[in-house]
C-alpha positions as YAML, in Angstrom:
chain: A
units: angstrom
residues:
- id: 1
  name: MET
  ca: [92.50, 59.48, 98.56]
- id: 2
  name: SER
  ca: [91.29, 57.93, 101.77]
- id: 3
  name: ILE
  ca: [89.39, 59.68, 104.55]
- id: 4
  name: GLY
  ca: [92.41, 59.62, 107.33]
- id: 5
  name: ALA
  ca: [94.64, 61.39, 104.34]
- id: 6
  name: LEU
  ca: [92.08, 64.05, 103.95]
- id: 7
  name: ALA
  ca: [91.68, 64.79, 107.84]
- id: 8
  name: ILE
  ca: [95.42, 64.83, 108.06]
- id: 9
  name: LEU
  ca: [95.41, 67.87, 105.55]
- id: 10
  name: GLY
  ca: [92.79, 69.17, 106.81]
- id: 11
  name: VAL
  ca: [94.37, 69.44, 110.41]
- id: 12
  name: ALA
  ca: [97.88, 70.73, 108.63]
- id: 13
  name: ALA
  ca: [95.75, 73.29, 106.84]
- id: 14
  name: VAL
  ca: [94.27, 74.76, 110.22]
- id: 15
  name: MET
  ca: [97.66, 74.88, 111.80]
- id: 16
  name: ILE
  ca: [99.30, 76.23, 109.15]
- id: 17
  name: LEU
  ca: [96.20, 79.12, 108.75]
- id: 18
  name: ALA
  ca: [96.55, 79.58, 112.82]
- id: 19
  name: LEU
  ca: [100.33, 80.09, 113.13]
- id: 20
  name: VAL
  ca: [100.23, 82.36, 110.11]
- id: 21
  name: MET
  ca: [97.23, 84.76, 111.86]
- id: 22
  name: ALA
  ca: [98.72, 84.48, 115.51]
- id: 23
  name: ARG
  ca: [99.41, 87.61, 117.03]
- id: 24
  name: PRO
  ca: [103.46, 88.43, 116.75]
- id: 25
  name: VAL
  ca: [105.34, 87.78, 119.91]
- id: 26
  name: ARG
  ca: [108.52, 88.95, 121.00]
- id: 27
  name: ARG
  ca: [110.88, 86.94, 123.16]
- id: 28
  name: THR
  ca: [111.85, 89.29, 126.64]
- id: 29
  name: HIS
  ca: [113.51, 86.50, 128.31]
- id: 30
  name: PRO
  ca: [114.83, 83.19, 127.02]
- id: 31
  name: GLY
  ca: [111.88, 81.32, 127.81]
- id: 32
  name: ARG
  ca: [109.53, 83.80, 127.96]
- id: 33
  name: PHE
  ca: [107.24, 85.46, 125.67]
- id: 34
  name: ARG
  ca: [104.97, 88.34, 125.51]
- id: 35
  name: HIS
  ca: [102.46, 89.82, 122.85]
- id: 36
  name: ARG
  ca: [104.18, 92.80, 120.95]
- id: 37
  name: GLU
  ca: [102.92, 96.08, 121.82]
- id: 38
  name: GLY
  ca: [102.89, 97.88, 118.59]
- id: 39
  name: ARG
  ca: [104.38, 101.80, 118.65]
- id: 40
  name: PRO
  ca: [101.31, 104.25, 119.90]
- id: 41
  name: ARG
  ca: [99.37, 105.70, 116.99]
- id: 42
  name: LEU
  ca: [98.37, 109.01, 116.99]
- id: 43
  name: ARG
  ca: [94.95, 110.07, 115.47]
- id: 44
  name: PRO
  ca: [94.56, 112.96, 113.19]
- id: 45
  name: MET
  ca: [94.73, 116.20, 113.83]
- id: 46
  name: SER
  ca: [93.55, 119.30, 111.90]
- id: 47
  name: ARG
  ca: [95.77, 122.30, 110.94]
- id: 48
  name: THR
  ca: [93.24, 124.65, 112.80]
- id: 49
  name: GLU
  ca: [93.34, 122.23, 115.98]
- id: 50
  name: ALA
  ca: [97.19, 122.37, 115.97]
- id: 51
  name: ASP
  ca: [97.27, 126.16, 115.46]
- id: 52
  name: GLN
  ca: [95.10, 126.40, 118.45]
- id: 53
  name: TYR
  ca: [96.85, 124.20, 120.80]
- id: 54
  name: LEU
  ca: [100.05, 126.37, 119.69]
- id: 55
  name: ALA
  ca: [98.08, 129.75, 120.49]
- id: 56
  name: GLN
  ca: [97.34, 128.33, 123.66]
- id: 57
  name: TRP
  ca: [100.89, 127.88, 124.25]
- id: 58
  name: SER
  ca: [101.87, 131.41, 123.15]
- id: 59
  name: VAL
  ca: [99.65, 132.74, 125.77]
- id: 60
  name: LEU
  ca: [101.00, 130.28, 128.64]
- id: 61
  name: SER
  ca: [104.74, 131.33, 127.82]
- id: 62
  name: GLY
  ca: [103.59, 135.16, 128.30]
- id: 63
  name: GLN
  ca: [102.12, 134.08, 131.68]
- id: 64
  name: PHE
  ca: [105.54, 133.04, 132.96]
- id: 65
  name: VAL
  ca: [106.65, 136.19, 133.49]
- id: 66
  name: ASP
  ca: [104.02, 137.09, 135.88]
- id: 67
  name: SER
  ca: [103.51, 133.47, 137.67]
- id: 68
  name: PRO
  ca: [106.05, 130.89, 136.50]
- id: 69
  name: GLY
  ca: [104.28, 128.15, 138.97]
- id: 70
  name: GLU
  ca: [100.86, 128.40, 137.50]
- id: 71
  name: ALA
  ca: [102.32, 128.99, 133.71]
- id: 72
  name: THR
  ca: [104.22, 125.54, 134.16]
- id: 73
  name: THR
  ca: [101.23, 123.89, 135.96]
- id: 74
  name: ARG
  ca: [98.60, 124.84, 133.11]
- id: 75
  name: ALA
  ca: [101.33, 124.17, 130.56]
- id: 76
  name: GLN
  ca: [101.29, 120.76, 131.61]
- id: 77
  name: GLU
  ca: [97.90, 120.21, 131.59]
- id: 78
  name: LEU
  ca: [97.83, 121.56, 127.69]
- id: 79
  name: LEU
  ca: [100.45, 119.11, 127.09]
- id: 80
  name: ASP
  ca: [98.49, 116.38, 128.61]
- id: 81
  name: THR
  ca: [94.84, 117.52, 126.83]
- id: 82
  name: VAL
  ca: [97.13, 117.38, 123.36]
- id: 83
  name: ALA
  ca: [98.52, 114.16, 123.89]
- id: 84
  name: THR
  ca: [94.73, 112.25, 124.82]
- id: 85
  name: ALA
  ca: [93.56, 114.39, 121.84]
- id: 86
  name: ARG
  ca: [96.13, 112.55, 119.82]
- id: 87
  name: GLY
  ca: [94.95, 109.31, 121.16]
- id: 88
  name: LEU
  ca: [97.49, 108.64, 123.68]
- id: 89
  name: PRO
  ca: [97.17, 107.09, 126.77]
- id: 90
  name: SER
  ca: [94.98, 108.97, 129.24]
- id: 91
  name: ALA
  ca: [94.71, 106.51, 131.96]
- id: 92
  name: SER
  ca: [98.01, 107.34, 133.88]
- id: 93
  name: PRO
  ca: [100.87, 109.93, 133.23]
- id: 94
  name: GLU
  ca: [103.49, 107.30, 133.06]
- id: 95
  name: LEU
  ca: [101.58, 105.45, 130.10]
- id: 96
  name: ARG
  ca: [101.46, 108.57, 128.13]
- id: 97
  name: THR
  ca: [104.98, 109.55, 129.34]
- id: 98
  name: ARG
  ca: [106.14, 106.44, 128.06]
- id: 99
  name: ALA
  ca: [104.25, 106.86, 124.68]
- id: 100
  name: LEU
  ca: [105.47, 110.08, 124.23]
- id: 101
  name: SER
  ca: [108.88, 108.99, 124.82]
- id: 102
  name: GLU
  ca: [108.48, 106.28, 121.87]
- id: 103
  name: LEU
  ca: [107.23, 108.76, 119.49]
- id: 104
  name: PHE
  ca: [109.60, 111.23, 119.88]
- id: 105
  name: PRO
  ca: [112.74, 109.70, 121.17]
- id: 106
  name: ASP
  ca: [114.50, 113.41, 120.63]
- id: 107
  name: HIS
  ca: [112.24, 115.19, 123.67]
- id: 108
  name: ALA
  ca: [112.11, 111.90, 125.52]
- id: 109
  name: ASP
  ca: [112.89, 113.36, 129.20]
- id: 110
  name: ALA
  ca: [110.67, 116.94, 127.86]
- id: 111
  name: ALA
  ca: [107.36, 115.47, 129.00]
- id: 112
  name: ARG
  ca: [108.93, 114.12, 132.49]
- id: 113
  name: ARG
  ca: [110.87, 117.35, 133.05]
- id: 114
  name: LEU
  ca: [107.45, 119.76, 132.80]
- id: 115
  name: ARG
  ca: [105.49, 117.00, 134.86]
- id: 116
  name: ASP
  ca: [108.29, 117.24, 137.50]
- id: 117
  name: ALA
  ca: [108.12, 121.26, 137.38]
- id: 118
  name: SER
  ca: [104.59, 121.48, 137.79]
- id: 119
  name: GLU
  ca: [104.59, 119.24, 140.59]
- id: 120
  name: GLN
  ca: [107.35, 121.26, 142.31]
- id: 121
  name: ALA
  ca: [105.75, 124.23, 141.38]
- id: 122
  name: ALA
  ca: [101.91, 123.23, 142.94]
- id: 123
  name: ALA
  ca: [104.21, 122.20, 146.21]
- id: 124
  name: GLY
  ca: [105.61, 125.64, 146.04]
- id: 125
  name: SER
  ca: [109.33, 124.30, 145.91]
- id: 126
  name: GLY
  ca: [109.61, 125.17, 141.95]
- id: 127
  name: ASP
  ca: [112.66, 126.92, 141.01]
- id: 128
  name: ALA
  ca: [112.58, 129.53, 138.04]
- id: 129
  name: GLU
  ca: [115.28, 128.84, 136.14]
- id: 130
  name: THR
  ca: [114.14, 124.81, 136.71]
- id: 131
  name: MET
  ca: [110.49, 125.74, 135.30]
- id: 132
  name: ARG
  ca: [111.74, 127.60, 132.02]
- id: 133
  name: GLN
  ca: [113.95, 125.17, 131.08]
- id: 134
  name: ALA
  ca: [110.90, 122.72, 131.56]
- id: 135
  name: MET
  ca: [108.71, 125.08, 129.79]
- id: 136
  name: LEU
  ca: [111.65, 124.84, 127.03]
- id: 137
  name: ALA
  ca: [111.76, 121.28, 126.44]
- id: 138
  name: GLY
  ca: [107.70, 121.39, 126.69]
- id: 139
  name: ARG
  ca: [106.93, 123.78, 123.84]
- id: 140
  name: ALA
  ca: [109.79, 121.70, 121.94]
- id: 141
  name: LEU
  ca: [107.71, 118.29, 122.36]
- id: 142
  name: LEU
  ca: [104.45, 120.16, 121.98]
- id: 143
  name: ALA
  ca: [105.42, 121.63, 118.80]
- id: 144
  name: GLU
  ca: [106.49, 117.88, 117.35]
- id: 145
  name: LEU
  ca: [103.23, 116.49, 118.87]
- id: 146
  name: VAL
  ca: [100.98, 118.74, 116.73]
- id: 147
  name: ALA
  ca: [102.89, 118.49, 113.75]
- id: 148
  name: ALA
  ca: [103.69, 114.79, 113.41]
- id: 149
  name: ALA
  ca: [101.64, 112.93, 111.18]
- id: 150
  name: PRO
  ca: [98.91, 112.10, 110.36]
- id: 151
  name: ARG
  ca: [96.59, 115.12, 109.31]
- id: 152
  name: VAL
  ca: [92.97, 115.63, 108.24]
- id: 153
  name: PRO
  ca: [92.41, 118.16, 106.00]
- id: 154
  name: ASP
  ca: [90.64, 121.47, 107.05]
- id: 155
  name: VAL
  ca: [87.77, 121.05, 104.98]
- id: 156
  name: ALA
  ca: [84.60, 123.32, 105.30]
- id: 157
  name: PRO
  ca: [81.17, 121.78, 105.37]
- id: 158
  name: VAL
  ca: [79.06, 121.42, 102.52]
- id: 159
  name: SER
  ca: [76.60, 123.75, 103.49]
- id: 160
  name: GLN
  ca: [79.45, 126.77, 103.84]
- id: 161
  name: ARG
  ca: [81.38, 125.86, 100.57]
- id: 162
  name: LYS
  ca: [81.32, 128.36, 97.69]
- id: 163
  name: ALA
  ca: [81.06, 127.53, 94.19]
- id: 164
  name: VAL
  ca: [84.26, 127.92, 92.05]
- id: 165
  name: PRO
  ca: [83.23, 129.23, 88.54]
- id: 166
  name: GLY
  ca: [84.91, 127.00, 85.81]
- id: 167
  name: ARG
  ca: [85.26, 124.34, 88.43]
- id: 168
  name: ARG
  ca: [83.75, 120.63, 87.23]
- id: 169
  name: VAL
  ca: [81.92, 118.48, 89.18]
- id: 170
  name: PRO
  ca: [82.82, 115.00, 89.29]
- id: 171
  name: PRO
  ca: [80.14, 112.73, 87.79]
- id: 172
  name: GLN
  ca: [78.53, 110.55, 90.61]
- id: 173
  name: ARG
  ca: [79.22, 106.66, 90.53]
- id: 174
  name: SER
  ca: [76.15, 104.66, 90.26]
- id: 175
  name: ALA
  ca: [75.77, 101.08, 90.59]
- id: 176
  name: THR
  ca: [74.38, 100.46, 87.11]
- id: 177
  name: LEU
  ca: [76.71, 99.18, 84.48]
- id: 178
  name: HIS
  ca: [76.80, 101.40, 81.04]
- id: 179
  name: PRO
  ca: [77.44, 99.32, 77.94]
...
């Protein structure tokens, strides 16, 4: 085989490898392409963290009767905190709202409704019924957000673990091979 033929085969192999390894693109308009941005991914959250966030929401719900505007504003802040803790964009409310809508299409307008009600409450022009409806929608979204996978197990640090009688400890693996 000649050197020219080997060079052509080498170039073809590099081109095929480049096509296989290239980032996937999606056609957005005839003749235009854009890189595919994957669906937002959630960071793991333990059951303990989820329970703490739900408990905070319960406290806010109880405060709604006395001061609906403040409770709605604090509920919006809590939802933003949980979304950021789960790894959703924190740069702008619009990006976070869009990510929440993609992840939870059944609650697509909940984040937007809660944000609008919070802004109206801050301006002093909020309607109590609108805020109540926004709080209900926000509660459903929060429940979905904390319940969504992935999960990390609630495991106590090694120093706090107790020995269980009769429980076998698996042998440690070593780098040496036994015949």
